[in-house]
VEXVO-697398 format. One record per residue (C-alpha): residue number from 1; residue in three letters; y, x, z. Coordinates in Angstrom, 2 decimals, always signed. Last residue first. Layout:
N
(atom NUM,ALA,(Y,X,Z))
...
This chain:
62
(atom 62,THR,(+44.91,+12.05,-11.77))
(atom 61,ALA,(+41.06,+12.72,-13.44))
(atom 60,ARG,(+38.82,+14.22,-10.51))
(atom 59,GLY,(+38.42,+18.24,-10.65))
(atom 58,ARG,(+35.12,+18.95,-10.04))
(atom 57,PRO,(+33.36,+19.79,-13.22))
(atom 56,GLY,(+29.85,+21.22,-13.61))
(atom 55,PHE,(+28.34,+24.71,-13.71))
(atom 54,PHE,(+25.73,+24.13,-10.08))
(atom 53,LEU,(+25.50,+20.77,-9.89))
(atom 52,TRP,(+25.69,+20.02,-13.14))
(atom 51,VAL,(+22.67,+22.55,-14.33))
(atom 50,ILE,(+20.82,+20.82,-10.94))
(atom 49,LEU,(+21.37,+17.77,-12.18))
(atom 48,GLY,(+20.49,+18.06,-15.86))
(atom 47,LEU,(+17.17,+19.44,-15.08))
(atom 46,VAL,(+16.03,+17.09,-12.91))
(atom 45,PRO,(+17.16,+14.46,-15.63))
(atom 44,LEU,(+16.97,+16.28,-18.94))
(atom 43,LEU,(+17.93,+13.54,-21.45))
(atom 42,LEU,(+20.04,+11.42,-18.94))
(atom 41,ILE,(+21.52,+14.57,-18.05))
(atom 40,ALA,(+22.29,+16.47,-20.69))
(atom 39,LEU,(+23.85,+13.25,-22.70))
(atom 38,VAL,(+26.21,+12.81,-19.57))
(atom 37,TRP,(+27.80,+16.43,-19.47))
(atom 36,LEU,(+27.34,+16.27,-23.14))
(atom 35,VAL,(+30.16,+12.84,-23.41))
(atom 34,LYS,(+31.50,+13.90,-20.50))
(atom 33,GLY,(+32.39,+17.11,-22.28))
(atom 32,GLY,(+34.05,+15.62,-25.90))
(atom 31,ASN,(+36.03,+12.76,-23.33))
(atom 30,SER,(+38.07,+16.42,-22.22))
(atom 29,ILE,(+37.34,+17.35,-19.25))
(atom 28,SER,(+39.47,+15.68,-15.69))
(atom 27,SER,(+36.71,+13.97,-13.92))
(atom 26,GLN,(+35.83,+10.90,-13.30))
(atom 25,VAL,(+33.26,+10.23,-16.06))
(atom 24,VAL,(+31.09,+13.35,-14.58))
(atom 23,ASN,(+31.60,+11.90,-11.08))
(atom 22,ILE,(+30.01,+8.35,-12.55))
(atom 21,ILE,(+27.58,+10.91,-14.00))
(atom 20,ALA,(+27.03,+12.55,-11.16))
(atom 19,TRP,(+25.93,+9.26,-8.78))
(atom 18,VAL,(+23.67,+8.16,-11.38))
(atom 17,ASP,(+21.77,+11.21,-11.90))
(atom 16,LEU,(+21.56,+11.17,-7.88))
(atom 15,ALA,(+20.36,+7.53,-7.55))
(atom 14,LEU,(+17.44,+8.15,-10.39))
(atom 13,ILE,(+16.89,+11.15,-8.79))
(atom 12,ILE,(+15.79,+9.44,-5.50))
(atom 11,LEU,(+13.71,+6.70,-7.16))
(atom 10,GLY,(+12.00,+9.01,-9.12))
(atom 9,PHE,(+11.11,+10.49,-5.48))
(atom 8,ILE,(+10.28,+7.59,-4.27))
(atom 7,GLY,(+8.63,+6.81,-6.82))
(atom 6,GLY,(+6.53,+9.68,-6.83))
(atom 5,VAL,(+6.07,+9.65,-3.79))
(atom 4,GLU,(+4.17,+6.71,-4.19))
(atom 3,ILE,(+5.62,+3.06,-3.06))
(atom 2,GLY,(+3.79,+0.82,-0.29))
(atom 1,MET,(-0.25,+0.32,+0.07))
């Protein structure tokens, strides 16, 4: 019974990916940069998230 460990891991990755995408969209980088980051996160959910954490945009749009 209950959710498998893989299911919980998947939900955590999904939540973190959504959080990362929201941060990318709210950042001050160009629209082209936003599209590239969102595609990277969507196409490579775990690796894209890790790369975004280390190298992604930090500033918020004002």
